[in-house]
C-alpha positions in Angstrom: 14.4 -53.1 -28.5 17.3 -54.6 -26.5 16.6 -58.0 -25.2 16.7 -58.7 -21.4 19.4 -61.2 -21.7 21.7 -58.7 -23.5 20.8 -56.1 -20.8 21.7 -58.5 -18.1 25.0 -59.8 -19.6 26.0 -56.2 -20.5 26.2 -56.9 -24.1 26.2 -54.0 -26.6 23.4 -53.9 -29.3 24.4 -51.6 -32.2 20.9 -51.8 -33.7 19.1 -50.1 -30.8 18.3 -46.4 -31.5 18.9 -44.4 -28.4 17.1 -41.0 -27.8 17.6 -38.4 -25.0 14.9 -37.9 -22.4 13.6 -34.6 -23.9 11.9 -33.3 -20.6 15.1 -32.6 -19.0 17.5 -32.3 -22.0 18.9 -28.9 -22.6 21.6 -27.8 -25.1 23.9 -25.0 -24.7 26.9 -23.7 -26.7 30.0 -25.5 -25.8 32.4 -23.6 -23.6 29.7 -20.9 -23.0 29.5 -20.5 -19.2 26.5 -18.1 -19.4 24.7 -20.5 -21.6 25.5 -23.4 -19.1 24.0 -21.5 -16.3 21.0 -20.6 -18.1 20.6 -24.3 -19.1 20.4 -25.2 -15.5 18.2 -22.4 -14.6 15.8 -23.5 -17.5 15.2 -26.7 -15.5 13.5 -24.7 -12.9 10.0 -25.7 -13.9 10.9 -29.2 -13.8 12.4 -28.9 -10.2 9.2 -26.9 -9.0 6.9 -29.5 -10.4 8.8 -32.3 -8.6 8.8 -30.4 -5.4 5.0 -30.3 -5.5 4.9 -34.1 -5.0 6.6 -34.2 -1.5 4.9 -30.9 -0.5 1.4 -32.4 -1.1 2.3 -35.8 0.3 3.6 -34.2 3.6 1.4 -31.1 4.0 -2.0 -32.2 2.3 -3.1 -28.5 2.0 -6.0 -27.6 -0.2 -4.4 -24.4 -1.4 -1.1 -26.5 -2.6 -3.5 -28.9 -4.3 -5.4 -26.1 -6.2 -2.1 -24.4 -7.0 -0.9 -27.7 -8.7 -4.3 -27.9 -10.4 -3.7 -24.5 -11.8 -0.3 -25.3 -13.1 -1.7 -28.5 -14.8 -4.5 -26.4 -16.5 -1.8 -24.0 -17.6 0.2 -26.9 -19.3 -3.0 -28.3 -21.0 -3.7 -24.7 -22.3 -0.2 -24.4 -23.5 -0.4 -27.6 -25.5 -3.6 -26.7 -27.1 -2.4 -23.2 -28.0 0.7 -24.8 -29.6 -1.4 -26.9 -31.7 -3.6 -24.1 -32.7 -0.9 -21.6 -33.6 1.7 -24.1 -34.9 4.6 -21.7 -34.9 7.9 -23.4 -35.2 10.9 -22.7 -32.9 13.8 -20.5 -34.2 16.2 -23.6 -34.2 15.1 -27.2 -35.4 16.0 -29.7 -32.7 14.9 -33.4 -33.2 15.0 -34.1 -29.4 12.0 -31.9 -28.4 8.6 -33.1 -27.5 7.0 -30.5 -29.6 8.4 -28.8 -32.8 6.2 -25.8 -32.1 7.2 -23.1 -29.7 4.3 -20.6 -29.6 3.8 -19.9 -26.7 6.8 -21.1 -24.6 5.8 -23.7 -22.1 8.7 -23.1 -19.8 7.9 -19.2 -19.7 4.2 -19.9 -19.3 4.8 -22.5 -16.3 7.4 -20.3 -14.5 5.5 -17.0 -14.8 2.1 -18.7 -13.7 4.1 -20.0 -10.8 5.7 -16.6 -9.8 2.4 -14.7 -10.3 0.2 -17.1 -8.4 2.7 -17.2 -5.5 2.8 -13.5 -5.4 -1.0 -13.0 -5.4 -1.2 -15.8 -2.7 1.5 -14.3 -0.4 0.3 -10.7 -0.6 -3.4 -11.0 -1.1 -4.5 -14.3 0.5 -2.2 -14.4 3.6 -2.7 -10.8 4.3 -6.3 -11.4 5.1 -5.6 -14.0 7.8 -2.1 -13.7 9.0 -0.7 -11.3 11.7 1.6 -8.9 9.8 5.0 -8.7 11.3 8.1 -7.1 9.9 10.0 -10.4 9.6 7.1 -12.0 7.8 6.7 -9.1 5.4 10.3 -9.1 4.6 10.1 -12.9 4.1 7.2 -12.5 1.6 9.0 -9.8 -0.4 12.1 -11.9 -0.7 10.2 -15.0 -1.8 8.3 -13.0 -4.5 11.6 -11.3 -5.7 13.3 -14.6 -5.9 10.3 -16.1 -7.9 10.2 -13.1 -10.3 13.9 -13.1 -10.9 13.9 -16.9 -11.6 11.1 -16.4 -13.9 13.0 -13.7 -15.7 16.1 -15.8 -15.8 14.2 -18.8 -17.4 12.7 -16.5 -20.0 16.2 -15.2 -20.9 17.5 -18.6 -21.1 14.9 -20.0 -23.4 15.7 -16.9 -25.7 19.5 -17.1 -25.4 19.6 -20.8 -26.0 17.4 -20.4 -29.1 14.6 -22.7 -28.0 12.1 -19.8 -28.4 11.9 -16.5 -30.3 11.2 -13.3 -28.4 7.6 -13.4 -29.3 7.1 -16.9 -28.1 8.8 -16.0 -24.9 6.7 -12.9 -24.4 3.6 -14.7 -25.3 4.2 -17.5 -22.9 5.0 -15.2 -20.0 1.9 -13.1 -20.6 -0.4 -16.2 -20.9 1.1 -17.5 -17.7 0.5 -14.3 -15.8 -3.1 -13.9 -17.1 -3.8 -17.5 -16.4 -2.5 -17.3 -12.8 -4.6 -14.2 -12.2 -7.7 -15.8 -13.5 -7.2 -19.0 -11.5 -6.4 -17.2 -8.4 -9.7 -15.3 -8.7 -11.6 -18.5 -9.4 -10.1 -20.3 -6.4 -10.5 -17.2 -4.2 -14.1 -16.3 -5.0 -15.7 -19.7 -6.0 -13.7 -22.6 -4.7 -12.2 -21.3 -1.2 -15.6 -20.8 0.4 -16.3 -24.7 -0.2 -13.0 -25.5 1.7 -14.8 -26.0 5.0 -17.1 -28.4 3.3 -14.3 -30.1 1.2 -12.1 -30.9 4.3 -15.1 -32.7 5.8 -15.6 -35.0 2.9 -14.9 -38.7 3.9 -12.2 -39.0 1.2 -10.6 -35.9 2.8 -10.5 -37.3 6.1 -9.0 -40.6 4.7 -6.3 -38.6 2.9 -5.8 -36.1 5.7 -6.6 -33.2 3.4 -6.6 -29.9 5.5 -6.9 -26.1 5.1 -4.4 -24.4 7.5 -4.2 -21.0 5.7 -6.2 -19.3 8.5 -3.5 -20.1 11.0 -1.1 -17.2 11.3 2.1 -19.2 11.7 1.7 -22.8 10.7 5.2 -24.0 11.6 5.0 -22.4 15.1 1.5 -23.8 15.6 2.6 -27.2 14.7 5.8 -26.9 16.9 3.8 -25.8 20.0 1.2 -28.3 19.4 3.8 -31.2 19.2 5.6 -30.0 22.2 2.5 -29.7 24.3 1.3 -33.2 23.3 4.8 -34.6 24.0 4.8 -33.0 27.6 1.3 -34.3 28.2 2.2 -37.8 27.2 5.4 -37.7 29.3 3.6 -36.6 32.3 1.0 -39.5 31.8 3.8 -42.0 31.3 5.5 -40.8 34.5 2.2 -41.4 36.4 1.8 -44.9 35.3 5.2 -45.9 36.2 
């Protein structure tokens, strides 16, 4: 371990062993443009996971929270399956968190995300939102983009030899099945409790809410904010 004084002074310590941060470390064949692009795309699960943090902090939506819970459950299930099956990857790499590759965690994550998002947009929002042509086109574009990304990540894990075909297929199937199961659990057993959950004291402190019944949340928030600003402006003008 490098000493603090060496770090402050910028002195090199040749005895220190440096290792890459394996979570975002991806190797690809030198000079291979396709491999380079697939390496970037394979980081999509990391990007999605990071995006959930500001989304939850700024939106505080129950459905977003349970979406994240489902992804975390999927990751735990993947780690358990890898330890049970213990199938090695096609290429040995020393910089990976796990030497086992069955099933592929990247494929399981991204296909869980794509499938749950598809079910949410086409089943859950259809029950409560007014269907407009623009809204339907937007839903289809989002789903197509999510599925194409999931497919590209799967191809990338295979092309870059991080997983075998069986590991990629298994991870994808497990991700889709877990997404369907978790969506069913949330829709049937947890969603009816949303009105109760949002009234908990801790939910009020953390500003947890459920806006899924509002047809267009962005338009609702925009009009509400504009109405409030106009009311405050009139009140301020009267007091002057």
